[in-house]
N, C-alpha and C positions, 0 to 999 in steps of 0.2 A: 517245643511242646505247647507253649501258650497255656490256654485254659482247657485244653483237651482232656487233661487228667481229671478235671472236675465236671466233665460233661456227663450228665445222667439222663440225657435225652432218651425217652421211650423205655428206660429201665423200669422195673416194677418192684415196688416196695410194699410190704405189709407192716403197718404200725399199730401195735396194740395200745389201747387206751389213748387213741388219737384225737379225743374230743376236747381236751383242755390242757393247760399247763405245758409241760415239756412235750408231750405227745402231739399236741396241736401245733406247736412251734416247729417240731421235726417234720410233720406233714407239710406245713407251709414251706419250709426250706427245700424239701425234696421236690415239691411241685414247682417251686421257683427255678429249679435246675433242670426242669423238663421231664422229671420222672412221672410215672403213673402210680398212684398211691391208693392202697386199700386200708381204711381205718376201721377198727372194730371197737365196740364198747358194749356194756350191758344194757344201757338205756337208749331207746330210739330217740327220745327227746334231745339227748346230748349229741347224737349223730346228726340230727336235723340242724341243730344250731351250728355244729362244726361245718357242715356243708355250706351253710349260709355265709359263714365267716371266710372259708377258704375259696368259695366262688370259683371252683375249678372245672365245672362242667364234666366233660367226658373223661378227664384224667383222674377223677376221684370216684372211688367206690366206697360205700359205707355198708357195713355188715353188723347186725346186732348179734351178740353172742357173749358167752362167759368162757374165758380162756381156761378156767379150771375144770371145764366139762369137755371131755374128748369129742363128743358128738358135735359140740359147738365149734371146736377148733377145726374139725373136718369141714364143717359148713363154711367157715371163714376162708379157708384155703381153697376149697373147691370152687366157691363163687369167684374168688380172685382169679383162679386159672381160667374159668369159663369166660370171664370178662376181659382179661388182659393177656391170656395165653401162656404166661410164664411168671416165675417169681425169682427176682434177682437178690432182693434184700429182705431180711426180717429184722425189725427193730422191736425187741421185747421191752416195752416201756411200762406196762401196767405195774403199779405198785400201790401199796396201802399200809398204813400202820395204825394200830390202836394203842395209845400210850399206856404202858403198864410195865412194871418190873417183871422179870421172868418168873420169879417165885409166886407172884400174884396172878399170873396168867392162867386162865381156865383152859382146859383142853380144847374147847370149841373155839376160843379166841386164837390159840396157838395154830389150830388147823386152818382157820380163816386166813391168817397172815401168811403162813407157809404156802397154802394153796394159791393165793393171789400172787405172791412174789416169787415163788420158786417152782411149784408144780405147773402153773400156767406157762412159765417160760420153758419148762421141760417139754410140755406137750406141743407147744408151738414150734420149738426148735426141732423136735423129732419129725414133725410133719414137714416143716420147711426143708430140713436136711435131705429127706428122701426125694423131694422134688428136685432140689439142687444137685444131688448126686447123679441123677439121670442126665443132667446137662453138663456135669463136671465144671460147675462154676457157681459162685454165690457168696454172700456175706451175711453173717448173723451178728447183730450188735445188741448186747444186753445192757440195759441201764441198771447199774449196780448202785452202790453208795459207799461213801467213806465210813458209814456205820458198819460195813463188813469187816473193817480192820481196826476200828476204834470204838471201844465200848462206850455207850452213851446212856445216861439215865432215861428210863421209860421208852427206850428204843431197842431193848435187848432182843426180843423175838424178831423184829424187823431186821436187825443186824445179823442175826443167825441165818435168816432166810437169804439175805444178800451175800453172806459169806458162801452159802451154797451156790449162788449164782456165779460168783467168782471162780469156784472150783469147776462148775459145769462148763464155764467158758474155756478153761484149760483142757478139760477132758475132750470136749467136742472139737476143739482146735486140733488136738492130736488125732482124733478119729477121722476127721473130715479133710485133713490136709492132703491125703492122696487123691482127693476129688477136686482139688483146687478151690476149696471152700475155706474162707477165712472167718474165724470166730473171735471177736474181741468184746470187751466190756468198757463202759465209761462209769467211773465212780465219782459223782459230784459230791461236794460238801453241800451245804444248804443251798437250795435253789428257791428263788422268790416266786412261789406259786401258792395256790390256796391250800395245798397239802401241808406246807410248812408255815402257814400264816400265824398260828399260835406262837411261834418263836420270833419271827421278824417283825410282827406288828407291835410287840411289846418293846417300848423304847429302851428300857434298861437291859432287857435280855438281848436286844439287837446290838447294843453297844458292847456287851460281853462277847458276843459271837464275833463281831468285827475284830476285836483284839486278837483273836486266834487265827486271823486270815491275813497273811502278809500283804496281799494286794489291796486290802482295806475295803472290801465290799462283799456282799452276798452275790452268788452267781445268778444270772438271768437265764430263762429258758433258751434264749438265743445262743448263749455260750454252749449249751449242750447240743443244740441243733447244728452249730457249725462243726463241732467235733464229729457228729454223726455223718455230716456231709463228707468230711475227710475220710472217715472209715469206709464209706460207701464208694468213694472215688478210686480210680486207678492209682492215685498217689500213695495208697496204703496197701498195695497188692502184696507186699512182702512182710506185712505185719499180721500176726495171728497168735492167739493165746495170751494176749496182753490185756491188762486192765489199766486204762488211762485214768489217773487221778486228776479230776477237774475240780480242784479245790482251792485255787488262788494261793497255793503254797502252804496250806494248813498242815499237810502231812510232812512238811520239811522242817517244822519247828517242834 
């Protein structure tokens, strides 16, 4: 079989939040394996910067939109179909957190975190699933978090949202299996991005975090992107409904 299992030539992927951090690295990895990639984000400036970094010419589409708004989700997927003709993969990557305890969270803050981390993934998954169902193939990959299963200070609302993502992964996997669509999630521990910089940039806090990770380091965006490539590839065709813990062994201790 050689490398044929990992050949993504001319396959089409939508990556939400593909302008920086994990999303940008995922887009880069997919393009590197020959896929055509559509990335979306709220700010055009970020999309322009990502296009410059990725330098992928005709294989890259950028679409401005808010995944928490159904009309924007429709626009993202419709433009992708118009440009590339089909959609094989959806990577629900967009995420955000505002640090607060649950009891101190305002309703507006709660709604913002839930809308970004859970509702947006729901809207994109629903849209992608209907497209994939017509072709009887496809893969949906949700970027979850170890916070979905491990309560963490000031990350409670985020963890609740990601727990919803984990259950949505299982439900969609069950619903879409008859259509040959696989749905899985990746739950990283801390990943070295701007999103988590307040934690890893503090020397003392960084040391404490490392003590809880048997492999002795914080994950890099590349670690997540390699896992995404595996789940997009034919090598994972019999895996669905699973959340892969990409945590350096943190959940094992």
